[in-house]
Structure formats: C-alpha cells, structure tokens
All heavy atoms as an XYZ file, in Angstrom:
748
protein
N      18.938    -70.016     -8.121
C      17.622    -70.031     -8.872
C      16.613    -69.718     -7.846
O      16.562    -70.309     -6.828
C      17.345    -71.293     -9.609
C      16.108    -71.404    -10.266
S      15.730    -72.925    -11.097
C      16.043    -72.338    -12.772
N      15.673    -68.838     -8.130
C      14.568    -68.434     -7.251
C      13.334    -68.900     -7.773
O      13.140    -69.455     -8.906
N      12.354    -68.963     -6.870
C      10.925    -69.311     -7.205
C      10.104    -68.046     -7.105
O      10.213    -67.326     -6.215
C      10.356    -70.382     -6.132
C      11.172    -71.639     -6.094
C       8.935    -70.680     -6.421
C      10.781    -72.555     -4.950
N       9.367    -67.747     -8.187
C       8.551    -66.620     -8.278
C       7.065    -67.021     -8.444
O       6.831    -67.903     -9.291
C       8.920    -65.635     -9.400
C      10.250    -64.988     -9.124
C      10.582    -63.883    -10.104
O       9.614    -63.161    -10.515
O      11.697    -63.669    -10.391
N       6.192    -66.343     -7.790
C       4.836    -66.642     -7.779
C       4.048    -65.324     -8.016
O       4.219    -64.462     -7.250
C       4.311    -67.240     -6.541
C       2.846    -67.838     -6.665
C       2.479    -68.541     -5.430
C       1.064    -68.985     -5.624
N       0.560    -69.798     -4.550
N       3.472    -65.206     -9.056
C       2.640    -63.989     -9.354
C       1.174    -64.293     -9.285
O       0.598    -65.160    -10.061
C       3.023    -63.487    -10.882
C       2.282    -62.212    -11.137
O       1.922    -61.510    -10.237
O       2.182    -61.863    -12.409
N       0.439    -63.630     -8.343
C      -0.923    -63.920     -8.123
C      -1.725    -62.720     -8.795
O      -1.502    -61.622     -8.293
C      -1.212    -63.980     -6.612
C      -0.344    -65.030     -5.990
C      -2.662    -64.256     -6.358
C      -0.338    -65.014     -4.457
N      -2.628    -63.097     -9.677
C      -3.156    -61.925    -10.430
C      -4.693    -61.847    -10.264
O      -5.362    -61.203    -11.099
C      -2.845    -62.088    -11.907
O      -3.307    -63.346    -12.362
N      -5.351    -62.435     -9.277
C      -6.789    -62.342     -9.060
C      -7.125    -61.135     -8.278
O      -8.297    -60.956     -8.092
C      -7.252    -63.672     -8.560
C      -6.976    -63.981     -7.137
N      -5.775    -64.505     -6.794
C      -7.577    -63.702     -5.977
C      -5.773    -64.675     -5.470
N      -6.738    -64.158     -4.979
N      -6.230    -60.386     -7.813
C      -6.480    -59.243     -7.006
C      -6.200    -57.957     -7.834
O      -5.544    -58.151     -8.920
C      -5.618    -59.183     -5.673
C      -6.081    -58.198     -4.701
O      -6.692    -57.163     -4.973
N      -5.832    -58.510     -3.451
N      -6.760    -56.807     -7.431
C      -6.426    -55.634     -8.299
C      -5.010    -55.207     -8.300
O      -4.611    -54.633     -9.274
C      -7.353    -54.488     -7.732
O      -6.937    -54.154     -6.406
N      -4.258    -55.638     -7.293
C      -2.715    -55.385     -7.270
C      -2.128    -56.722     -7.377
O      -2.494    -57.612     -6.623
C      -2.368    -54.672     -6.009
C      -2.975    -53.294     -5.870
C      -2.488    -52.614     -4.541
O      -2.217    -53.221     -3.636
N      -2.505    -51.293     -4.555
N      -0.979    -56.763     -8.112
C      -0.200    -58.000     -8.201
C       0.619    -58.221     -6.936
O       0.974    -57.190     -6.177
C       0.719    -58.031     -9.302
C       0.038    -58.141    -10.672
O      -1.050    -58.784    -10.804
N       0.558    -57.634    -11.729
N       0.919    -59.359     -6.581
C       1.836    -59.711     -5.508
C       2.875    -60.647     -6.042
O       2.619    -61.641     -6.742
C       0.995    -60.375     -4.321
C       1.976    -60.667     -3.144
C       1.194    -61.304     -1.984
O       0.569    -62.307     -2.152
N       1.394    -60.722     -0.840
N       4.087    -60.299     -5.732
C       5.178    -61.193     -6.103
C       5.850    -61.736     -4.878
O       6.167    -60.944     -3.925
C       6.271    -60.375     -6.928
C       5.640    -60.030     -8.227
O       5.325    -60.720     -9.010
N       5.596    -58.647     -8.504
N       6.216    -63.060     -4.888
C       6.948    -63.667     -3.881
C       8.156    -64.271     -4.522
O       7.995    -65.211     -5.400
C       6.068    -64.799     -3.151
C       4.795    -64.267     -2.458
C       6.865    -65.488     -2.111
C       3.929    -65.102     -1.867
N       9.353    -63.897     -4.073
C      10.586    -64.402     -4.643
C      11.448    -65.017     -3.571
O      11.750    -64.341     -2.634
C      11.376    -63.318     -5.330
O      10.640    -62.582     -6.338
C      12.623    -63.872     -5.963
N      11.749    -66.301     -3.718
C      12.507    -67.061     -2.734
C      13.780    -67.523     -3.389
O      13.702    -68.278     -4.396
C      11.751    -68.259     -2.230
C      12.441    -69.186     -1.182
C      12.938    -68.421      0.085
C      11.610    -70.280     -0.791
N      14.902    -67.140     -2.908
C      16.266    -67.443     -3.516
C      16.929    -68.426     -2.615
O      17.223    -67.988     -1.456
C      16.971    -66.195     -3.865
C      16.464    -65.406     -4.889
C      17.348    -64.122     -5.234
C      16.736    -63.139     -6.107
N      17.511    -62.001     -6.316
N      17.177    -69.541     -3.053
C      18.018    -70.567     -2.378
C      17.516    -70.866     -0.954
O      18.216    -71.144     -0.009
C      19.518    -70.065     -2.217
C      20.121    -69.924     -3.562
O      19.884    -70.676     -4.507
N      20.846    -68.810     -3.716
N      16.124    -70.674     -0.765
C      15.577    -71.058      0.506
C      16.015    -70.191      1.674
O      15.781    -70.366      2.785
C      15.695    -72.490      0.924
C      14.376    -73.134      1.001
C      14.577    -74.594      1.391
N      13.964    -74.725      2.710
C      13.894    -75.922      3.359
N      14.668    -76.949      2.852
N      13.337    -76.006      4.513
N      16.696    -69.022      1.358
C      17.207    -68.219      2.451
C      16.948    -66.632      2.292
O      17.023    -65.931      3.229
C      18.675    -68.391      2.670
C      19.641    -68.019      1.529
C      21.086    -68.292      1.865
C      21.931    -67.646      0.717
N      23.325    -67.672      1.148
N      16.588    -66.258      1.078
C      16.272    -64.797      0.840
C      14.839    -64.786      0.299
O      14.647    -65.254     -0.841
C      17.323    -64.214     -0.114
C      18.674    -64.071      0.578
O      18.734    -63.590      1.643
O      19.711    -64.620     -0.148
N      14.051    -64.098      1.006
C      12.626    -63.923      0.591
C      12.222    -62.557      0.420
O      12.519    -61.724      1.328
C      11.738    -64.605      1.621
C      10.131    -64.559      1.463
C       9.859    -65.419      0.276
C       9.459    -65.148      2.732
N      11.681    -62.183     -0.642
C      11.133    -60.899     -0.951
C       9.627    -60.929     -1.352
O       9.275    -61.741     -2.176
C      11.937    -60.167     -2.132
N       8.808    -60.112     -0.715
C       7.378    -60.114     -0.960
C       6.973    -58.684     -1.236
O       7.346    -57.727     -0.575
C       6.653    -60.660      0.282
C       7.148    -61.949      0.607
C       5.155    -60.683      0.103
C       6.691    -62.518      2.035
N       6.054    -58.561     -2.312
C       5.420    -57.244     -2.528
C       3.968    -57.416     -2.211
O       3.437    -58.418     -2.098
C       5.539    -56.791     -3.953
O       4.960    -57.736     -4.773
C       7.034    -56.654     -4.379
N       3.311    -56.263     -2.056
C       1.909    -56.246     -1.594
C       1.654    -56.403     -0.134
O       0.621    -56.683      0.381
N       2.704    -55.999      0.658
C       2.609    -56.214      2.106
C       1.961    -54.910      2.653
O       2.438    -53.822      2.326
C       4.021    -56.403      2.773
C       3.902    -56.393      4.192
C       4.496    -57.630      2.295
N       0.996    -55.016      3.480
C       0.262    -53.929      4.041
C       0.511    -53.656      5.516
O       0.484    -52.513      5.985
C      -1.219    -54.113      3.915
C      -1.713    -54.243      2.469
C      -3.172    -54.634      2.314
O      -3.835    -55.028      3.360
O      -3.717    -54.538      1.199
N       0.989    -54.720      6.265
C       1.328    -54.507      7.689
C       1.997    -55.795      8.235
O       1.931    -56.823      7.559
C       0.083    -54.192      8.531
C       0.378    -53.463      9.814
O       1.568    -53.369     10.138
O      -0.601    -53.074     10.458
N       2.731    -55.670      9.313
C       3.470    -56.749      9.929
C       2.547    -57.057     11.177
O       2.360    -56.086     12.012
C       4.812    -56.475     10.304
C       5.656    -56.075      9.134
C       5.433    -57.674     11.015
C       5.809    -57.036      8.038
N       2.060    -58.278     11.317
C       1.272    -58.642     12.414
C       2.190    -58.994     13.710
O       2.011    -58.464     14.726
C       0.354    -59.793     12.154
C      -0.583    -60.142     13.327
O      -1.126    -59.228     14.013
O      -0.722    -61.340     13.540
N       3.155    -59.879     13.381
C       4.055    -60.302     14.534
C       5.250    -60.976     13.788
O       5.181    -61.298     12.615
C       3.416    -61.341     15.466
O       2.917    -62.515     14.659
N       6.447    -61.065     14.646
C       7.537    -61.635     14.034
C       8.465    -62.016     15.237
O       8.547    -61.410     16.259
C       8.231    -60.831     13.022
C       8.910    -59.544     13.574
C      10.125    -59.558     14.134
C       8.139    -58.373     13.725
C      10.793    -58.411     14.725
C       8.722    -57.191     14.189
C       9.974    -57.274     14.729
N       9.196    -63.200     15.003
C      10.323    -63.599     15.867
C      11.211    -64.415     14.936
O      11.164    -64.307     13.649
C       9.820    -64.371     17.066
C       9.075    -65.622     16.761
O       9.268    -66.226     15.637
O       8.239    -66.081     17.476
N      12.191    -65.065     15.549
C      13.176    -65.796     14.737
C      12.727    -67.061     13.980
O      13.393    -67.736     13.207
C      14.499    -66.053     15.493
C      14.235    -67.007     16.648
O      13.121    -67.164     17.111
O      15.271    -67.748     17.020
N      11.458    -67.486     14.303
C      10.765    -68.701     13.736
C       9.633    -68.442     12.893
O       9.344    -69.127     11.964
C      10.507    -69.679     14.838
C      11.652    -70.169     15.526
C      11.302    -71.217     16.620
C      12.290    -71.603     17.513
N      13.476    -72.085     17.078
N       8.903    -67.322     13.159
C       7.667    -67.059     12.392
C       7.466    -65.554     12.211
O       7.651    -64.755     13.041
C       6.385    -67.529     13.169
C       6.362    -69.094     13.379
C       5.019    -67.109     12.486
C       5.232    -69.551     14.224
N       7.142    -65.232     10.858
C       6.752    -63.851     10.498
C       5.424    -63.890      9.972
O       5.063    -64.650      9.072
C       7.809    -63.259      9.570
C       7.266    -61.804      9.110
C       9.193    -63.140     10.026
N       4.501    -63.058     10.526
C       3.099    -62.935     10.049
C       2.847    -61.607      9.515
O       3.101    -60.574     10.203
C       2.077    -63.208     11.108
S       2.169    -64.952     11.712
N       2.431    -61.535      8.304
C       2.256    -60.179      7.532
C       0.901    -60.218      6.912
O       0.338    -61.161      6.363
C       3.458    -59.968      6.505
N       0.262    -58.986      6.964
C      -0.959    -58.806      6.273
C      -0.581    -58.334      4.789
O       0.273    -57.350      4.672
C      -1.851    -57.708      6.882
C      -2.488    -58.227      8.060
C      -1.938    -57.889      9.373
C      -3.602    -59.073      8.084
C      -2.545    -58.285     10.500
C      -4.147    -59.577      9.170
C      -3.654    -59.224     10.523
O      -4.143    -59.634     11.624
N      -1.114    -58.942      3.760
C      -0.837    -58.666      2.446
C      -2.132    -58.265      1.708
O      -3.195    -58.490      2.185
C      -0.103    -59.812      1.649
O      -1.157    -60.846      1.389
C       0.976    -60.384      2.421
N      -2.137    -57.831      0.510
C      -3.277    -57.530     -0.314
C      -4.020    -58.859     -0.665
O      -5.031    -58.817     -1.216
C      -2.921    -56.692     -1.438
C      -1.942    -57.203     -2.348
O      -1.231    -58.142     -2.000
N      -1.693    -56.550     -3.493
N      -3.509    -59.958     -0.269
C      -4.172    -61.326     -0.503
C      -4.473    -62.063      0.655
O      -4.835    -63.227      0.677
C      -3.325    -62.184     -1.434
C      -3.364    -61.748     -2.905
C      -2.498    -60.697     -3.355
C      -4.327    -62.268     -3.812
C      -2.679    -60.249     -4.609
C      -4.269    -61.927     -5.051
C      -3.506    -60.859     -5.443
O      -3.541    -60.398     -6.857
N      -4.389    -61.384      1.841
C      -4.675    -61.957      3.090
C      -3.467    -62.104      4.006
O      -2.365    -61.626      3.636
N      -3.648    -62.743      5.108
C      -2.518    -62.889      6.129
C      -1.598    -63.946      5.644
O      -2.067    -65.084      5.265
C      -3.180    -63.142      7.494
C      -2.098    -63.123      8.559
C      -2.780    -63.276      9.949
C      -1.775    -63.274     11.118
N      -2.450    -63.357     12.433
N      -0.305    -63.721      5.596
C       0.723    -64.676      5.221
C       1.627    -65.001      6.343
O       2.096    -64.066      7.093
C       1.528    -64.100      3.995
C       2.597    -64.849      3.415
C       2.053    -66.170      2.934
C       3.385    -64.158      2.394
N       1.733    -66.314      6.686
C       2.622    -66.765      7.765
C       3.908    -67.435      7.079
O       3.701    -68.382      6.304
C       1.875    -67.855      8.624
C       2.713    -68.185      9.822
C       1.976    -69.296     10.652
C       1.005    -68.624     11.581
N       0.494    -69.608     12.581
N       5.048    -66.941      7.443
C       6.282    -67.450      6.958
C       6.943    -68.109      8.135
O       7.163    -67.575      9.213
C       7.127    -66.347      6.449
C       6.532    -65.750      5.230
C       8.507    -66.854      5.970
C       6.209    -64.273      5.544
N       7.255    -69.466      7.893
C       7.994    -70.140      8.996
C       9.490    -70.467      8.655
O       9.769    -70.531      7.422
C       7.235    -71.513      9.310
C       5.923    -71.307      9.873
C       5.399    -72.760     10.147
N       4.058    -72.694     10.669
C       3.806    -72.665     11.959
N       4.667    -72.734     12.913
N       2.525    -72.495     12.407
N      10.333    -70.602      9.625
C      11.723    -70.949      9.298
C      12.517    -70.947     10.576
O      12.021    -70.973     11.718
N      13.757    -70.790     10.341
C      14.881    -70.635     11.469
C      15.740    -69.443     11.279
O      16.041    -69.134     10.124
C      15.633    -71.930     11.399
C      14.909    -73.170     11.696
C      15.831    -74.475     11.659
O      17.057    -74.357     11.659
O      15.229    -75.531     11.489
N      16.051    -68.879     12.239
C      16.919    -67.655     12.268
C      16.432    -66.506     11.324
O      17.127    -65.997     10.603
C      18.299    -68.046     12.006
C      18.955    -69.023     12.867
O      18.814    -68.862     14.042
N      19.619    -70.030     12.400
N      15.092    -66.384     11.339
C      14.450    -65.381     10.372
C      14.884    -63.937     11.007
O      14.835    -63.631     12.117
C      12.929    -65.598     10.381
C      12.472    -66.895      9.860
C      10.948    -66.938      9.849
C      13.064    -67.136      8.454
N      15.124    -63.105      9.987
C      15.510    -61.686     10.330
C      14.842    -60.822      9.153
O      15.029    -61.119      7.930
C      17.046    -61.647     10.233
C      17.463    -60.235     10.576
O      16.924    -59.603     11.509
N      18.377    -59.639      9.947
N      14.141    -59.864      9.571
C      13.601    -58.879      8.656
C      14.662    -57.978      8.140
O      15.214    -57.202      8.963
C      12.370    -58.147      9.177
C      11.297    -59.036      9.553
C      12.009    -57.047      8.272
C      10.101    -58.465     10.143
N      15.000    -58.110      6.916
C      16.094    -57.223      6.268
C      15.593    -55.742      5.879
O      16.228    -54.865      6.161
C      16.721    -57.908      5.082
C      17.667    -58.934      5.316
C      18.195    -59.615      3.984
C      18.211    -58.834      2.752
N      18.739    -59.512      1.549
N      14.302    -55.886      5.366
C      13.796    -54.623      4.919
C      12.273    -54.700      5.065
O      11.664    -55.672      4.681
C      14.191    -54.343      3.466
C      13.570    -52.997      2.888
C      13.970    -52.847      1.465
C      13.390    -51.583      0.853
N      13.819    -51.463     -0.509
N      11.691    -53.516      5.501
C      10.264    -53.501      5.486
C       9.902    -51.975      5.137
O      10.452    -51.051      5.665
C       9.521    -53.863      6.871
C      10.003    -53.093      7.988
C       8.050    -53.851      6.768
N       9.028    -51.891      4.046
C       8.668    -50.594      3.650
C       7.112    -50.718      3.240
O       6.716    -51.162      2.208
C       9.398    -50.155      2.362
C       9.061    -48.797      1.876
O       8.048    -48.215      2.305
O       9.771    -48.216      1.012
N       6.317    -50.347      4.378
C       4.857    -50.623      4.177
C       4.288    -49.673      3.140
O       3.408    -50.031      2.427
C       4.179    -50.306      5.557
C       4.668    -51.332      6.587
C       2.629    -50.394      5.444
C       4.367    -52.787      6.130
N       4.881    -48.405      3.037
C       4.322    -47.560      1.987
C       4.486    -48.017      0.586
O       3.612    -47.936     -0.290
C       5.044    -46.161      2.184
C       4.621    -45.172      1.156
C       5.228    -43.827      1.416
C       4.671    -42.708      0.600
N       5.283    -41.384      0.771
N       5.561    -48.744      0.298
C       5.806    -49.421     -1.021
C       5.343    -50.884     -1.014
O       5.323    -51.474     -2.065
C       7.322    -49.419     -1.327
O       7.797    -47.962     -1.450
N       4.987    -51.381      0.160
C       4.474    -52.764      0.169
C       5.551    -53.891      0.052
O       5.320    -54.909     -0.378
N       6.894    -53.518      0.478
C       7.909    -54.371      0.372
C       8.299    -54.977      1.731
O       8.473    -54.222      2.679
C       9.120    -53.712     -0.273
C       8.750    -53.248     -1.611
C      10.297    -54.704     -0.338
C       9.704    -52.322     -2.302
N       8.562    -56.378      1.699
C       9.101    -57.028      2.885
C      10.109    -58.017      2.419
O       9.991    -58.830      1.486
C       7.934    -57.867      3.607
C       8.417    -58.733      4.771
C       9.007    -57.993      5.833
C       7.264    -59.590      5.254
N      11.300    -57.901      2.995
C      12.379    -58.802      2.752
C      12.894    -59.513      4.036
O      13.094    -58.824      5.052
C      13.616    -58.026      2.097
C      13.332    -57.445      0.785
C      14.545    -56.636      0.210
O      15.546    -56.705      0.811
O      14.277    -56.091     -0.836
N      13.042    -60.718      3.881
C      13.430    -61.647      5.027
C      14.519    -62.504      4.723
O      14.633    -63.050      3.606
C      12.191    -62.531      5.562
C      10.994    -61.603      5.905
C      12.506    -63.469      6.653
C       9.692    -62.423      6.090
N      15.395    -62.675      5.598
C      16.673    -63.657      5.491
C      16.552    -64.633      6.571
O      15.987    -64.548      7.601
C      17.979    -62.884      5.394
C      18.255    -62.256      6.647
C      19.587    -61.449      6.615
O      20.181    -61.455      5.576
O      19.972    -60.852      7.654
N      17.020    -65.789      6.268
C      17.046    -66.920      7.226
C      16.680    -68.192      6.505
O      16.543    -68.223      5.240
N      16.579    -69.282      7.164
C      16.226    -70.557      6.490
C      14.719    -70.655      6.443
O      14.055    -70.903      7.462
C      16.826    -71.799      7.315
C      16.488    -73.081      6.536
C      17.034    -74.236      7.340
C      16.792    -75.585      6.644
N      17.227    -76.612      7.489
N      14.098    -70.499      5.259
C      12.649    -70.486      5.036
C      12.252    -71.934      4.921
O      12.666    -72.781      4.021
C      12.287    -69.746      3.803
C      12.909    -68.306      3.809
C      10.781    -69.725      3.650
C      12.517    -67.417      4.827
N      11.280    -72.351      5.781
C      10.787    -73.740      5.679
C       9.353    -73.782      5.181
O       8.972    -74.890      4.663
C      10.814    -74.427      7.041
O      10.048    -73.755      7.984
N       8.549    -72.694      5.108
C       7.263    -72.723      4.579
C       6.512    -71.372      4.603
O       6.942    -70.514      5.439
N       5.563    -71.310      3.769
C       4.746    -70.110      3.738
C       3.269    -70.638      3.566
O       2.989    -71.519      2.807
C       4.994    -69.221      2.538
C       6.465    -68.670      2.696
S       6.844    -67.540      1.285
C       7.248    -68.860      0.076
N       2.281    -69.889      4.180
C       0.838    -70.315      4.077
C       0.038    -69.002      4.288
O       0.296    -68.264      5.054
C       0.505    -71.415      5.051
C      -0.904    -71.852      4.716
C       0.625    -70.947      6.494
C      -1.295    -73.168      5.513
N      -0.943    -68.910      3.438
C      -1.970    -67.882      3.565
C      -3.000    -68.400      4.606
O      -3.536    -69.486      4.552
C      -2.546    -67.508      2.273
C      -1.839    -66.713      1.367
C      -0.994    -67.270      0.418
C      -1.736    -65.214      1.494
C      -0.210    -66.511     -0.370
C      -0.948    -64.633      0.679
C      -0.198    -65.197     -0.259
O       0.612    -64.412     -1.063
N      -3.354    -67.574      5.502
C      -4.421    -67.861      6.563
C      -5.665    -67.049      6.202
O      -5.605    -65.971      5.852
C      -3.887    -67.381      7.932
C      -2.550    -68.104      8.274
C      -4.950    -67.668      9.032
C      -1.915    -67.525      9.480
N      -6.827    -67.839      6.304
C      -8.068    -67.245      5.887
C      -8.624    -66.146      6.844
O      -9.753    -66.211      7.225
C      -9.043    -68.289      5.572
C      -8.735    -69.081      4.365
O      -8.120    -68.553      3.409
O      -9.190    -70.230      4.220
N      -7.769    -65.395      7.392
C      -8.128    -64.303      8.217
C      -8.031    -62.970      7.420
O      -7.205    -62.221      7.405
C      -7.133    -64.184      9.419
C      -7.569    -63.081     10.349
O      -8.651    -62.436     10.207
O      -6.801    -62.903     11.307
N      -9.095    -62.716      6.601
C      -9.080    -61.589      5.633
C      -9.392    -60.307      6.350
O      -9.209    -59.234      5.726
C     -10.053    -61.830      4.420
C      -9.650    -63.083      3.632
C     -10.655    -63.257      2.551
C      -8.268    -62.895      3.035
N      -9.956    -60.281      7.516
C     -10.162    -59.034      8.286
C      -8.875    -58.567      8.817
O      -8.283    -59.162      9.712
C     -11.132    -59.221      9.369
C     -12.549    -59.595      8.774
C     -13.532    -59.778     10.054
C     -14.961    -60.115      9.541
N     -15.772    -60.459     10.625
N      -8.453    -57.368      8.364
C      -7.123    -56.823      8.787
C      -7.328    -56.219     10.239
O      -8.168    -55.459     10.455
C      -6.585    -55.754      7.843
C      -5.252    -55.189      8.277
C      -4.827    -54.146      7.332
C      -3.479    -53.582      7.862
N      -3.078    -52.385      7.114
N      -6.484    -56.666     11.118
C      -6.377    -56.172     12.403
C      -5.128    -55.276     12.472
O      -4.268    -55.391     11.586
C      -6.312    -57.220     13.473
C      -7.465    -58.165     13.392
C      -7.399    -59.435     14.239
C      -8.570    -60.306     14.124
N      -8.313    -61.618     14.586
N      -5.075    -54.434     13.494
C      -3.884    -53.564     13.581
C      -2.726    -54.376     13.985
O      -2.701    -55.105     14.981
C      -4.096    -52.497     14.591
C      -5.055    -51.404     14.237
O      -5.134    -51.146     13.012
N      -5.561    -50.662     15.098
N      -1.691    -54.359     12.991
C      -0.499    -55.063     13.360
C       0.476    -54.258     14.219
O       0.119    -53.166     14.636
N       1.666    -54.672     14.328
C       2.696    -54.079     15.085
C       2.996    -52.664     14.683
O       2.942    -51.699     15.378
C       3.991    -54.938     15.175
C       3.760    -56.163     16.042
C       5.211    -54.054     15.732
C       4.919    -57.151     15.943
N       3.174    -52.504     13.312
C       3.548    -51.174     12.849
C       2.320    -50.270     12.861
O       2.617    -49.033     13.110
C       3.943    -51.303     11.333
C       5.244    -52.135     11.127
C       5.641    -52.174      9.656
C       6.318    -51.480     11.888
N       1.178    -50.723     12.746
C      -0.030    -49.914     12.895
C      -0.263    -49.414     14.328
O      -0.665    -48.263     14.584
N       0.165    -50.218     15.311
C       0.148    -49.839     16.693
C       1.229    -48.781     17.071
O       0.980    -47.919     17.816
C       0.230    -51.015     17.701
C      -0.969    -51.990     17.522
C      -0.727    -53.259     18.295
C      -1.860    -54.249     18.097
N      -1.526    -55.531     18.722
N       2.431    -48.967     16.508
C       3.463    -48.039     16.774
C       3.286    -46.775     16.162
O       3.511    -45.701     16.755
C       4.842    -48.685     16.237
C       5.173    -49.952     17.041
C       5.888    -47.586     16.395
C       6.401    -50.672     16.523
N       2.816    -46.650     14.869
C       2.633    -45.358     14.148
C       1.205    -44.896     14.046
O       0.850    -44.473     13.000
C       3.266    -45.628     12.708
C       4.636    -45.950     12.644
C       5.179    -47.148     12.329
C       5.645    -44.962     13.076
C       6.463    -47.443     12.345
C       6.907    -45.316     13.083
C       7.466    -46.581     12.696
N       0.504    -44.940     15.099
C      -0.861    -44.392     15.143
C      -0.963    -42.929     15.074
O      -0.071    -42.195     15.535
C      -1.605    -44.872     16.532
C      -2.132    -46.166     16.355
C      -3.081    -46.465     17.514
C      -3.846    -47.830     17.280
N      -4.643    -48.039     18.312
C-alpha cells in the first residue's frame, strides 16, 4: 500500500507516491540540486524538496517530464522554504 499526496494549490499538480517506504515517485520535479546515499534535494514546482533515508539511489530522472524515482529506505521528506531556484547539478551539466 502506498501513500499518495496530491497538492493542488499550484498551477501544476504534484504527486508523491511512496510504496512500502522504499520506492518513491515524484512528479513536478524541475531540477536536482544534490544527492548522495542519504539525502536527495530536488527543486519542484512547489519548492525545494529534501528526501532523507539510507542507501538512496536515483532509479529514474526525467526533468523534461518532471519525473523523479528513488529507491532505498525513505525516512522523511520536507519542503524547504527556498523558493528561489538556483542552478542544480543537471542545470550545470547541461548548460
């Protein structure tokens, strides 16, 4: 059983699906700020999202479609009030 959260106060919807605390799928992703095996920070259409856990691995990232999929033990997610988008890793690579 997964947890789905649909946020509808922005012009674009964002879906967050967490299955069994180990498979996470997010839509509305605009860029990846940073990542390692404990933290993934992504810019979304609702602000910067920080995902914490253990053995985190990015399974899929498609910025054009706004999709991010992460596997590993997810321990928490939080939006950070840093609404000014800075160039993330993918923005720096694909200039």
